[in-house]
Backbone as CSV, one residue per row, in Angstrom:
resi,resn,N_x,N_y,N_z,CA_x,CA_y,CA_z,C_x,C_y,C_z
1,MET,-4.439,-8.743,-11.660,-4.030,-8.076,-10.467,-4.162,-9.073,-9.323
2,ARG,-3.103,-9.257,-8.566,-3.135,-10.182,-7.440,-3.682,-9.468,-6.213
3,VAL,-4.730,-10.028,-5.625,-5.370,-9.430,-4.457,-5.696,-10.522,-3.437
4,ASP,-5.909,-10.091,-2.199,-6.338,-11.060,-1.195,-7.862,-11.063,-1.149
5,ASN,-8.426,-11.714,-0.175,-9.881,-11.842,-0.091,-10.493,-10.843,0.881
6,GLY,-9.800,-9.727,1.112,-10.328,-8.698,1.987,-11.587,-8.081,1.416
7,SER,-12.382,-7.492,2.286,-13.671,-6.943,1.860,-13.523,-5.897,0.759
8,GLU,-12.412,-5.174,0.756,-12.233,-4.156,-0.277,-11.963,-4.750,-1.650
9,PHE,-11.644,-6.052,-1.705,-11.319,-6.680,-2.982,-12.391,-7.641,-3.491
10,ILE,-13.472,-7.805,-2.758,-14.505,-8.734,-3.212,-15.819,-8.026,-3.518
11,SER,-15.738,-6.725,-3.745,-16.960,-5.959,-4.005,-17.407,-6.091,-5.459
12,ARG,-18.668,-5.861,-5.677,-19.211,-5.860,-7.043,-18.596,-4.732,-7.859
13,ASP,-18.353,-3.589,-7.209,-17.784,-2.446,-7.930,-16.401,-2.777,-8.488
14,LEU,-15.564,-3.416,-7.682,-14.235,-3.790,-8.172,-14.358,-4.826,-9.276
15,ASP,-15.250,-5.765,-9.105,-15.448,-6.790,-10.129,-15.894,-6.157,-11.453
16,LEU,-16.814,-5.215,-11.375,-17.283,-4.525,-12.576,-16.154,-3.706,-13.203
17,TRP,-15.407,-2.975,-12.386,-14.277,-2.189,-12.892,-13.283,-3.092,-13.613
18,ALA,-12.944,-4.219,-12.998,-11.979,-5.147,-13.603,-12.504,-5.680,-14.934
19,TYR,-13.781,-5.994,-14.980,-14.385,-6.498,-16.218,-14.301,-5.446,-17.328
20,VAL,-14.695,-4.217,-17.013,-14.691,-3.138,-18.000,-13.276,-2.843,-18.487
21,LYS,-12.299,-2.875,-17.564,-10.908,-2.556,-17.908,-10.125,-3.771,-18.413
22,LYS,-10.808,-4.925,-18.465,-10.171,-6.179,-18.910,-8.983,-6.551,-18.020
23,VAL,-9.186,-6.369,-16.712,-8.183,-6.724,-15.708,-8.603,-8.043,-15.072
24,THR,-7.690,-8.986,-15.001,-7.971,-10.260,-14.349,-7.600,-10.147,-12.875
25,LEU,-8.545,-10.466,-12.006,-8.282,-10.468,-10.572,-7.837,-11.863,-10.167
26,ASP,-6.670,-11.967,-9.562,-6.101,-13.237,-9.120,-6.132,-13.249,-7.596
27,PHE,-7.103,-13.936,-7.036,-7.279,-13.964,-5.584,-6.353,-14.982,-4.937
28,SER,-5.748,-14.589,-3.799,-4.961,-15.556,-3.040,-5.921,-16.560,-2.405
29,ARG,-5.378,-17.679,-2.005,-6.220,-18.714,-1.398,-6.769,-18.224,-0.066
30,PRO,-8.069,-18.413,0.185,-8.644,-17.985,1.461,-7.912,-18.620,2.643
31,GLY,-7.614,-17.795,3.638,-6.943,-18.302,4.835,-5.474,-18.586,4.664
32,LYS,-4.872,-18.111,3.564,-3.448,-18.360,3.304,-2.701,-17.043,3.082
33,PRO,-2.632,-16.177,4.108,-1.929,-14.902,3.925,-0.446,-15.090,3.629
34,THR,0.078,-16.272,3.934,1.496,-16.516,3.662,1.767,-16.693,2.172
35,ASP,0.711,-16.806,1.343,0.920,-16.870,-0.102,1.646,-15.630,-0.597
36,ASN,1.429,-14.527,0.066,2.082,-13.283,-0.313,2.311,-12.460,0.947
37,GLY,3.223,-12.927,1.781,3.473,-12.314,3.081,3.904,-10.870,3.022
38,PHE,4.692,-10.488,2.005,5.164,-9.110,1.920,3.995,-8.145,1.789
39,ILE,3.103,-8.424,0.862,2.009,-7.486,0.641,1.035,-7.505,1.816
40,GLU,0.891,-8.636,2.480,0.025,-8.687,3.659,0.570,-7.762,4.744
41,ALA,1.887,-7.782,4.948,2.500,-6.915,5.956,2.342,-5.449,5.548
42,PHE,2.586,-5.158,4.275,2.442,-3.779,3.799,0.996,-3.303,3.952
43,ASN,0.044,-4.129,3.544,-1.369,-3.745,3.651,-1.753,-3.456,5.092
44,SER,-1.221,-4.242,6.015,-1.505,-4.035,7.433,-0.993,-2.672,7.894
45,LYS,0.225,-2.322,7.494,0.803,-1.025,7.865,0.020,0.122,7.220
46,LEU,-0.303,-0.026,5.933,-1.063,1.016,5.237,-2.403,1.246,5.926
47,ARG,-3.081,0.168,6.261,-4.388,0.297,6.906,-4.265,0.946,8.287
48,SER,-3.364,0.443,9.122,-3.292,0.955,10.495,-2.682,2.348,10.584
49,GLU,-1.675,2.643,9.755,-0.968,3.912,9.867,-1.566,5.035,9.020
50,CYS,-2.349,4.684,8.012,-2.878,5.728,7.128,-4.396,5.677,6.985
51,LEU,-4.908,4.566,6.486,-6.346,4.516,6.188,-7.207,4.649,7.438
52,ASN,-6.830,3.967,8.521,-7.619,4.051,9.749,-7.328,5.327,10.541
53,ALA,-6.234,6.010,10.211,-5.829,7.192,10.970,-6.324,8.493,10.345
54,ASN,-6.896,8.422,9.163,-7.311,9.635,8.467,-8.762,9.559,8.021
55,TRP,-9.354,10.717,7.878,-10.680,10.857,7.321,-10.495,11.605,6.009
56,PHE,-10.849,10.982,4.898,-10.646,11.580,3.586,-11.912,12.307,3.158
57,MET,-11.803,13.614,2.945,-12.968,14.429,2.618,-13.221,14.515,1.109
58,THR,-12.144,14.481,0.331,-12.258,14.547,-1.127,-11.189,13.635,-1.715
59,LEU,-11.273,13.402,-3.008,-10.247,12.610,-3.674,-8.897,13.311,-3.583
60,ALA,-8.876,14.622,-3.751,-7.624,15.378,-3.644,-7.036,15.258,-2.236
61,ASP,-7.895,15.321,-1.237,-7.459,15.163,0.151,-6.863,13.771,0.379
62,ALA,-7.509,12.753,-0.170,-7.002,11.383,-0.040,-5.644,11.254,-0.715
63,ARG,-5.508,11.814,-1.903,-4.221,11.743,-2.617,-3.113,12.407,-1.814
64,GLU,-3.410,13.571,-1.249,-2.410,14.302,-0.465,-1.994,13.510,0.779
65,LYS,-2.960,12.977,1.506,-2.648,12.238,2.732,-1.921,10.934,2.426
66,LEU,-2.317,10.246,1.355,-1.620,9.010,0.983,-0.197,9.298,0.519
67,GLU,0.007,10.387,-0.205,1.353,10.754,-0.639,2.228,11.116,0.561
68,ASP,1.677,11.849,1.526,2.430,12.169,2.751,2.826,10.891,3.481
69,TRP,1.884,9.946,3.580,2.192,8.684,4.258,3.249,7.903,3.489
70,ARG,3.139,7.857,2.155,4.115,7.133,1.336,5.524,7.684,1.548
71,LYS,5.643,9.009,1.556,6.962,9.617,1.783,7.477,9.267,3.175
72,HIS,6.604,9.368,4.175,7.015,9.008,5.537,7.464,7.547,5.598
73,TYR,6.681,6.662,4.985,6.972,5.224,5.009,8.316,4.922,4.349
74,ASN,8.640,5.595,3.262,9.857,5.306,2.507,11.068,6.138,2.904
75,GLU,10.845,7.317,3.505,11.964,8.224,3.747,12.276,8.488,5.218
76,ASP,11.298,8.303,6.102,11.504,8.642,7.514,11.363,7.462,8.463
77,ARG,10.495,6.541,8.152,10.122,5.462,9.063,11.114,4.303,8.978
78,PRO,11.801,3.966,10.084,12.727,2.831,10.057,11.975,1.509,9.899
79,HIS,12.570,0.582,9.164,11.978,-0.729,8.922,12.873,-1.800,9.526
80,SER,12.303,-2.629,10.374,13.095,-3.667,11.053,13.689,-4.669,10.075
81,ALA,12.996,-4.941,8.968,13.468,-5.936,8.001,14.757,-5.509,7.302
82,ILE,15.080,-4.221,7.351,16.312,-3.746,6.703,17.222,-3.066,7.721
83,GLY,17.273,-3.646,8.912,18.184,-3.166,9.952,17.819,-1.812,10.515
84,TYR,16.546,-1.537,10.624,16.029,-0.265,11.142,16.545,0.931,10.356
85,ASN,16.726,0.732,9.064,17.038,1.818,8.142,15.761,2.220,7.424
86,VAL,15.842,3.311,6.679,14.707,3.724,5.859,14.922,3.199,4.450
87,PRO,13.866,2.783,3.759,14.019,2.188,2.436,14.762,3.056,1.421
88,ILE,14.551,4.353,1.470,15.187,5.207,0.469,16.712,5.153,0.582
89,ALA,17.218,4.871,1.768,18.667,4.780,1.958,19.267,3.620,1.171
90,LEU,18.476,2.584,0.904,18.965,1.453,0.121,19.087,1.812,-1.350
91,HIS,18.224,2.693,-1.831,18.198,3.062,-3.250,18.975,4.324,-3.554
92,ASN,19.066,5.205,-2.577,19.782,6.462,-2.734,20.745,6.619,-1.569
93,PRO,21.896,5.950,-1.610,22.826,5.996,-0.475,23.240,7.401,-0.071
94,GLY,23.169,8.353,-0.988,23.534,9.737,-0.652,22.465,10.444,0.159
95,GLY,21.316,9.808,0.341,20.251,10.380,1.158,19.276,11.257,0.419
96,ALA,19.336,11.258,-0.915,18.391,12.071,-1.681,16.973,11.583,-1.459
97,ALA,16.081,12.509,-1.277,14.671,12.165,-1.053,13.955,11.997,-2.374
98,SER,12.698,11.600,-2.290,11.863,11.473,-3.483,11.739,12.820,-4.159
99,PRO,11.552,12.821,-5.463,11.326,14.105,-6.139,10.014,14.721,-5.654
100,PRO,9.935,16.035,-5.667,8.674,16.671,-5.219,7.522,16.267,-6.130
101,SER,6.321,16.151,-5.529,5.163,15.728,-6.330,4.431,16.899,-6.909
C-alpha cells in the first residue's frame, strides 16, 4: 500500500495491522509530496472538507458521513482540474448518479 509519511500512516497500530494482513507499506520519500501529487491533493480535500469538519461518534456514523462526502465530492462538487465539472459527468455523460448504498 502506497502511503505518505503523515502521522496517520506511521503509527504502530497500522504497522501491526499491515504485518498481520501481510500488507507491504510503501512510504513516499519524506518531504517529496510531488512523488504522488494526485493523492496528496485528494488527501488534503478529504481532511479539510470531511475529517476536520465532522465529529464521528461511531463507526456507522463515520461510514455514513464519509459516504455522504464521497457522493458530494464525485457528484455535486465542481473540480477545477476537469473544467469545473463534476467527476461523475465524465463517467456517466447522461448524468446518472451513483447507485444507492
